[in-house]
C-alpha positions as CSV (number, residue, x, y, z in Angstrom):
1,X,0.0,0.0,0.0
2,X,1.6,3.3,-1.1
3,X,1.1,6.5,1.0
4,X,-1.4,8.9,-0.5
5,X,-3.1,6.3,-2.7
6,X,-6.3,4.7,-1.7
7,X,-6.5,0.9,-1.6
8,X,-7.9,-0.6,-4.8
9,X,-8.1,-3.9,-2.9
10,X,-10.8,-2.2,-0.8
11,X,-12.7,-1.3,-4.0
12,X,-12.5,-4.9,-5.2
13,X,-13.9,-6.2,-1.9
14,X,-16.8,-3.9,-2.0
15,X,-17.4,-4.8,-5.7
16,X,-17.5,-8.5,-4.7
17,X,-20.1,-7.9,-1.9
18,X,-22.2,-5.9,-4.4
19,X,-21.8,-8.7,-7.0
20,X,-23.1,-11.3,-4.4
21,X,-26.2,-9.1,-3.8
22,X,-26.9,-8.7,-7.5
23,X,-25.8,-12.0,-9.0
24,X,-26.2,-14.8,-6.5
25,X,-29.5,-16.5,-5.6
26,X,-31.4,-16.4,-2.3
27,X,-30.7,-16.7,0.5
28,X,-28.1,-14.0,0.5
29,X,-25.1,-14.6,2.7
30,X,-24.9,-10.8,3.3
31,X,-27.4,-8.1,2.4
32,X,-24.9,-5.3,1.7
33,X,-27.2,-2.7,0.0
34,X,-24.6,0.0,0.0
35,X,-21.7,-1.9,-1.6
36,X,-22.8,-1.2,-5.2
37,X,-22.6,2.6,-5.0
38,X,-19.7,2.5,-2.5
39,X,-17.6,0.6,-5.1
40,X,-18.4,3.3,-7.7
41,X,-21.2,1.8,-9.7
42,X,-24.5,3.5,-10.5
43,X,-26.4,0.4,-11.9
44,X,-26.5,-3.4,-11.7
45,X,-25.7,-3.5,-15.5
46,X,-22.4,-1.6,-15.0
47,X,-21.4,-4.0,-12.3
48,X,-22.3,-7.1,-14.3
49,X,-20.3,-5.8,-17.3
50,X,-17.2,-5.0,-15.2
51,X,-17.3,-8.4,-13.4
52,X,-17.5,-10.2,-16.7
53,X,-14.6,-8.2,-18.1
54,X,-12.5,-8.6,-15.0
55,X,-13.1,-12.3,-14.8
56,X,-12.1,-12.8,-18.4
57,X,-8.9,-10.8,-18.0
58,X,-7.8,-12.7,-14.9
59,X,-8.7,-16.1,-16.4
60,X,-6.6,-15.3,-19.5
61,X,-3.5,-15.0,-17.3
62,X,-4.2,-18.4,-15.7
63,X,-4.4,-21.2,-18.3
64,X,-7.2,-23.7,-17.6
65,X,-9.0,-21.4,-15.1
66,X,-12.7,-20.6,-15.4
67,X,-13.6,-16.9,-15.2
68,X,-17.0,-17.6,-13.6
69,X,-15.4,-20.0,-11.1
70,X,-12.8,-17.5,-10.1
71,X,-15.3,-14.7,-9.6
72,X,-17.8,-16.9,-7.7
73,X,-15.1,-18.2,-5.3
74,X,-13.8,-14.7,-4.7
75,X,-17.1,-13.2,-3.8
76,X,-18.0,-16.1,-1.7
77,X,-14.9,-15.7,0.4
78,X,-15.2,-11.9,0.7
79,X,-18.9,-12.0,1.5
80,X,-18.8,-14.7,4.1
81,X,-16.0,-13.1,6.1
82,X,-18.2,-10.0,6.5
83,X,-21.2,-12.1,7.4
84,X,-19.2,-14.0,10.1
85,X,-17.8,-10.7,11.5
86,X,-21.3,-9.2,11.7
87,X,-22.7,-12.2,13.3
88,X,-20.1,-12.0,16.0
89,X,-20.6,-8.3,16.3
90,X,-24.3,-8.8,17.1
91,X,-23.5,-11.3,19.7
92,X,-21.0,-8.8,21.2
93,X,-23.5,-6.1,21.3
94,X,-26.0,-8.4,23.0
95,X,-23.5,-9.0,25.8
96,X,-22.9,-5.2,26.3
97,X,-20.0,-4.3,24.1
98,X,-20.4,-0.7,23.0
99,X,-17.3,0.1,20.9
100,X,-16.7,-1.3,17.4
101,X,-13.3,-0.9,15.7
102,X,-12.9,-1.7,12.1
103,X,-9.3,-2.3,11.2
104,X,-8.4,-1.7,7.6
105,X,-12.0,-0.6,7.1
106,X,-11.7,0.0,3.4
107,X,-15.2,0.3,2.0
108,X,-16.8,-1.8,4.7
109,X,-20.4,-0.6,5.1
110,X,-21.4,-2.3,8.3
111,X,-21.2,0.9,10.4
112,X,-23.8,2.5,8.2
113,X,-26.1,-0.4,7.8
114,X,-26.0,-1.1,11.6
115,X,-26.9,2.6,12.1
116,X,-30.0,2.1,10.0
117,X,-31.1,-0.6,12.5
118,X,-30.8,1.9,15.4
119,X,-27.8,0.0,16.8
120,X,-26.3,2.1,19.6
121,X,-22.6,1.5,19.3
122,X,-19.6,3.8,18.9
123,X,-17.7,3.1,15.7
124,X,-14.0,3.7,14.9
125,X,-12.9,3.1,11.3
126,X,-9.1,2.6,11.1
127,X,-7.3,2.8,7.7
128,X,-5.0,4.7,5.4
129,X,-6.0,8.4,5.1
130,X,-6.4,8.3,1.3
131,X,-8.9,5.5,1.5
132,X,-10.9,7.2,4.3
133,X,-11.1,10.5,2.4
134,X,-12.5,8.9,-0.7
135,X,-15.0,6.8,1.3
136,X,-16.3,9.7,3.3
137,X,-16.8,11.8,0.2
138,X,-18.6,8.9,-1.5
139,X,-20.9,8.3,1.5
140,X,-21.7,12.0,1.9
141,X,-22.6,12.1,-1.8
142,X,-24.9,9.1,-1.3
143,X,-26.5,10.2,1.9
144,X,-25.5,13.6,3.5
145,X,-24.7,13.2,7.2
146,X,-24.1,9.4,6.9
147,X,-20.6,9.6,8.4
148,X,-21.4,11.8,11.4
149,X,-21.5,8.9,13.9
150,X,-18.2,7.3,12.8
151,X,-14.8,8.3,14.1
152,X,-12.1,7.9,11.4
153,X,-8.6,6.9,12.6
154,X,-5.7,7.2,10.1
155,X,-3.0,4.6,10.5
156,X,-0.1,2.7,8.9
157,X,-0.3,-0.8,10.3
158,X,3.4,-1.5,9.5
159,X,4.6,1.5,11.5
160,X,2.0,2.9,13.9
161,X,0.7,1.8,17.3
162,X,-3.0,0.9,17.0
163,X,-4.0,1.9,20.5
164,X,-2.0,5.1,20.4
165,X,-4.0,6.2,17.3
166,X,-7.3,5.0,18.8
167,X,-6.6,6.9,22.1
168,X,-6.0,10.1,20.1
169,X,-9.5,9.8,18.7
170,X,-11.3,9.2,21.9
171,X,-11.3,5.4,22.2
172,X,-12.0,4.2,25.8
173,X,-9.7,1.3,26.7
174,X,-11.6,0.4,29.9
175,X,-14.7,-1.3,28.5
176,X,-14.5,-4.2,26.1
177,X,-14.5,-3.5,22.3
178,X,-15.2,-5.6,19.2
179,X,-12.5,-5.5,16.5
180,X,-13.1,-6.5,12.9
181,X,-9.9,-7.0,10.7
182,X,-11.0,-8.3,7.3
183,X,-8.9,-8.3,4.1
184,X,-5.8,-7.0,5.8
185,X,-3.8,-9.9,7.3
186,X,-3.2,-11.2,3.8
187,X,-1.1,-8.2,2.9
188,X,0.9,-7.6,6.2
189,X,4.2,-8.9,7.5
190,X,4.0,-11.4,10.3
191,X,5.6,-8.9,12.6
192,X,2.9,-6.3,11.9
193,X,0.1,-8.9,12.3
194,X,1.3,-10.1,15.7
195,X,2.1,-6.5,16.9
196,X,-1.6,-5.6,16.3
197,X,-2.9,-8.9,17.9
198,X,-0.6,-8.3,20.9
199,X,-2.1,-4.9,21.4
200,X,-5.7,-6.2,21.2
201,X,-4.8,-9.1,23.6
202,X,-3.9,-6.5,26.2
203,X,-7.3,-4.7,25.9
204,X,-10.2,-5.1,28.3
205,X,-11.5,-8.6,29.1
206,X,-14.3,-9.7,26.8
207,X,-13.0,-7.7,23.9
208,X,-13.1,-9.7,20.7
209,X,-11.4,-9.7,17.3
210,X,-12.5,-11.4,14.0
211,X,-10.0,-11.8,11.1
212,X,-9.3,-14.1,8.3
213,X,-5.9,-15.4,7.1
214,X,-4.5,-17.2,4.1
215,X,-3.3,-20.8,4.3
216,X,0.3,-21.9,3.6
217,X,0.6,-22.7,-0.1
218,X,1.1,-26.4,0.5
219,X,-2.2,-26.6,2.4
220,X,-4.2,-25.4,-0.6
221,X,-5.7,-28.1,-2.8
222,X,-5.1,-28.2,-6.6
223,X,-8.7,-26.9,-7.3
224,X,-8.1,-23.7,-5.4
225,X,-4.5,-22.9,-6.5
226,X,-5.6,-20.8,-9.5
227,X,-7.5,-18.6,-7.2
228,X,-4.5,-18.1,-4.9
229,X,-2.4,-17.3,-7.9
230,X,-5.0,-14.8,-9.1
231,X,-5.0,-13.1,-5.7
232,X,-1.2,-12.8,-5.7
233,X,-1.2,-11.4,-9.2
234,X,-3.9,-8.8,-8.4
235,X,-2.2,-7.8,-5.1
236,X,1.2,-7.5,-6.8
237,X,-0.2,-5.4,-9.6
238,X,-1.7,-3.0,-7.1
239,X,1.4,-2.7,-4.9
240,X,-0.1,-5.0,-2.1
241,X,1.8,-8.3,-2.2
242,X,0.3,-11.3,-0.5
243,X,2.1,-12.9,2.5
244,X,3.2,-16.5,2.8
245,X,0.2,-17.8,4.8
246,X,-0.2,-19.8,8.0
247,X,-0.5,-23.3,9.4
248,X,-3.9,-23.2,11.3
249,X,-2.8,-25.2,14.3
250,X,0.4,-23.1,14.8
251,X,-1.5,-19.8,14.3
252,X,-4.2,-20.7,16.8
253,X,-1.5,-21.7,19.4
254,X,0.3,-18.4,18.9
255,X,-3.0,-16.4,19.2
256,X,-3.9,-18.2,22.4
257,X,-0.4,-17.6,23.8
258,X,-1.0,-13.8,23.4
259,X,-3.7,-14.1,26.0
260,X,-6.9,-14.7,24.0
261,X,-9.0,-17.2,26.0
262,X,-11.7,-18.3,23.5
263,X,-10.4,-18.9,20.0
264,X,-12.8,-20.2,17.2
265,X,-11.0,-21.2,14.0
266,X,-13.3,-22.0,11.1
267,X,-11.9,-24.0,8.2
268,X,-13.5,-23.8,4.7
269,X,-15.5,-27.0,5.5
270,X,-16.7,-25.4,8.8
271,X,-17.7,-22.2,6.9
272,X,-19.5,-24.1,4.2
273,X,-21.5,-26.1,6.7
274,X,-22.5,-23.0,8.6
275,X,-23.3,-20.6,5.7
276,X,-23.5,-22.4,2.4
277,X,-25.3,-25.6,3.1
278,X,-28.2,-26.4,0.8
279,X,-27.5,-23.7,-1.7
280,X,-28.8,-24.4,-5.2
281,X,-26.3,-22.1,-7.0
282,X,-23.2,-24.0,-5.9
283,X,-21.7,-21.0,-4.1
284,X,-19.2,-22.1,-1.5
285,X,-16.1,-21.0,0.5
286,X,-12.9,-21.7,-1.4
287,X,-10.2,-23.7,0.5
288,X,-7.7,-20.9,0.7
289,X,-8.1,-19.5,4.2
290,X,-9.7,-19.6,7.6
291,X,-11.8,-17.3,9.7
292,X,-10.9,-16.7,13.4
293,X,-12.8,-15.2,16.3
294,X,-10.7,-14.6,19.5
295,X,-11.9,-13.2,22.8
296,X,-9.8,-11.7,25.5
297,X,-10.1,-13.5,28.8
298,X,-9.4,-12.1,32.2
299,X,-6.0,-10.5,32.1
300,X,-3.5,-13.3,32.6
301,X,-0.7,-11.1,33.6
302,X,-2.8,-9.5,36.4
303,X,-2.4,-12.6,38.4
304,X,1.3,-11.8,38.9
305,X,2.8,-9.8,41.8
306,X,6.2,-11.5,42.3
307,X,7.0,-12.4,38.7
308,X,7.4,-9.9,35.8
309,X,5.7,-11.6,32.8
310,X,5.4,-8.5,30.7
311,X,7.9,-10.0,28.2
312,X,6.6,-13.6,28.4
313,X,8.0,-16.2,27.6
314,X,10.9,-14.5,29.5
315,X,9.8,-14.5,33.1
316,X,11.8,-12.4,35.6
317,X,11.9,-12.2,39.4
318,X,13.9,-10.1,41.8
319,X,14.7,-12.3,44.8
320,X,16.0,-9.5,47.0
321,X,12.6,-7.8,46.8
322,X,10.5,-10.8,47.9
323,X,8.6,-10.0,51.2
324,X,8.4,-12.4,54.1
325,X,5.5,-14.8,53.7
326,X,5.6,-14.6,49.9
327,X,5.4,-18.4,49.3
328,X,1.6,-18.7,49.1
329,X,1.5,-16.0,46.3
330,X,4.6,-17.7,44.6
331,X,2.7,-21.0,44.4
332,X,-0.3,-19.3,42.8
333,X,1.9,-17.7,40.2
334,X,3.8,-20.9,39.5
335,X,0.5,-22.7,39.0
336,X,-0.6,-19.9,36.6
337,X,2.6,-20.3,34.6
338,X,2.1,-24.0,34.2
339,X,-1.6,-23.6,33.4
340,X,-0.8,-21.4,30.5
341,X,0.9,-24.4,28.8
342,X,3.5,-22.4,26.9
343,X,7.3,-22.8,27.2
344,X,9.1,-20.1,29.2
345,X,12.5,-19.2,30.7
346,X,13.3,-17.7,34.1
347,X,15.7,-14.8,34.9
348,X,16.6,-14.3,38.5
349,X,17.7,-10.7,38.7
350,X,19.1,-11.0,42.3
351,X,19.4,-13.7,45.0
352,X,17.0,-14.1,47.8
353,X,18.6,-13.3,51.2
354,X,17.7,-15.4,54.2
355,X,14.1,-16.7,53.3
356,X,12.1,-17.9,56.2
357,X,11.9,-21.6,56.9
358,X,8.2,-21.6,56.2
359,X,8.6,-19.9,52.8
360,X,11.5,-22.2,51.8
361,X,9.6,-25.3,52.8
362,X,6.6,-24.3,50.8
363,X,8.7,-23.7,47.7
364,X,10.6,-26.9,48.0
365,X,7.5,-29.0,48.5
366,X,5.8,-27.5,45.5
367,X,8.9,-28.0,43.3
368,X,9.1,-31.7,44.3
369,X,5.4,-32.2,43.5
370,X,5.5,-30.4,40.2
371,X,9.1,-31.1,38.9
372,X,7.9,-33.0,35.9
373,X,5.4,-30.4,34.8
374,X,7.9,-27.6,35.4
375,X,10.6,-29.4,33.5
376,X,8.2,-29.9,30.5
377,X,7.6,-26.1,30.1
378,X,10.6,-24.4,31.7
379,X,13.3,-24.3,29.0
380,X,15.9,-23.0,31.4
381,X,16.7,-20.5,34.2
382,X,19.4,-17.8,34.4
383,X,20.7,-16.2,37.6
384,X,22.7,-13.0,37.6
385,X,25.9,-12.8,39.8
386,X,28.4,-10.0,39.0
387,X,31.0,-11.4,41.5
388,X,33.3,-13.9,39.8
389,X,34.0,-16.0,42.9
390,X,30.4,-16.2,43.9
391,X,29.5,-17.1,40.3
392,X,31.7,-20.2,40.5
393,X,30.0,-21.2,43.8
394,X,26.6,-20.7,42.2
395,X,27.5,-22.8,39.2
396,X,28.1,-25.7,41.5
397,X,24.7,-25.1,43.1
398,X,23.1,-24.8,39.7
399,X,24.4,-28.3,38.8
400,X,22.6,-29.7,41.9
401,X,19.4,-28.0,40.8
402,X,19.6,-29.4,37.3
403,X,20.2,-32.9,38.8
404,X,17.3,-32.6,41.3
405,X,14.6,-31.0,39.1
406,X,15.7,-31.5,35.5
407,X,16.0,-27.8,34.8
408,X,18.8,-26.3,32.8
409,X,20.5,-23.5,34.8
410,X,23.0,-20.8,33.9
411,X,24.8,-18.2,36.0
412,X,25.4,-14.9,34.1
413,X,27.7,-12.0,34.9
414,X,25.2,-9.3,34.0
415,X,21.7,-8.5,32.8
416,X,22.4,-8.4,29.1
417,X,24.1,-11.8,29.3
418,X,21.2,-13.2,31.2
419,X,18.7,-11.9,28.7
420,X,20.7,-13.5,25.8
421,X,21.0,-16.8,27.6
422,X,17.2,-16.9,28.4
423,X,16.4,-16.4,24.7
424,X,19.0,-19.1,23.9
425,X,17.2,-21.5,26.2
426,X,13.9,-20.7,24.5
427,X,15.4,-21.2,21.0
428,X,16.8,-24.6,22.0
429,X,20.4,-23.5,22.0
430,X,22.9,-25.4,24.1
431,X,23.6,-22.6,26.5
432,X,26.9,-23.0,28.4
433,X,28.5,-20.9,31.1
434,X,31.9,-19.4,30.4
435,X,34.5,-20.7,32.8
436,X,36.1,-17.9,34.8
């Protein structure tokens, strides 16, 4: 996406929603009555002609591909993702969610159609400024005042902080919000995708996000590969290259690890069973991507008082700061680390001085009971000791801990060395202490 140029991918998505409403039989997957004019057409005939010409042009670049099949599969995928997001939005509204954030809003019309149904929800549309300017002008031309209830938030997903931009425009982070992120993940780097998901995972409990993602190429069947190739060609020609795609099981695991409690991942078969079953026109979801709904659970990190889990899977603790009688809270936090089920590594910033017998006994008993579970998830632990002589002594103690509990242990000279070794443990590197 080039700065100052509105997204033609957004135009195409609106055109496909309009095409579904005009071309496909009842029942409609989505009744987007605004898509035709939003995508720049004044009549059904103009849309039909453009769809036919576009399909023929695309099919000509893909030997053996059918223009009709390509267009049908494309509008099915684009239309059903909006239907799924709007179904989830209605459920969110029913449970009291009052803020709706549309990420990469493009020419999405849900905010204006929901307004017609007297839905009382505050809407934030997040996108590139050029796309927003064109959209607002088009909507005002169609219906003066139509955009008054929407807050427009300009952003570059590759560079900007989502919540920093939202806060500037009056978004309230305290109550839960619903986030829709359609047609965007396909065109972002994995770094940008997870940076945005990480921000949403840190939002209020019961917040929810819906997005769709492409499958890895080797997970797409032969019948759908021409469609994937078409999407890549179209994206590249418009300066919006498509990413590599994801393995569903791995992506779900990563999303859950961010702190989302309820994750629903719909495969093409799931989507067809839910939305396309019994159709007479043969319209169906192509096997090129999945839909995800993820809800934020109670803030996982809020359970921690002793451990710093802000950079999980690196977990830090400052032994010198532990108060007398800390062991009961320590047990709760250790249980929470194990319950999460994700690998982690400890960094002990300083040594604990003279713990009480009761605290030490509670810790030891817990470690003995849970040593197998702990060893399965804890990839290693690093303790910081600046003094060279003390470091040698602690290395002998670390060997005893490794033998007793099956945990890899390292003694570092300073914080930077400890951080590097913790990351090495997590990466499966054979971390070794320097002899000194």
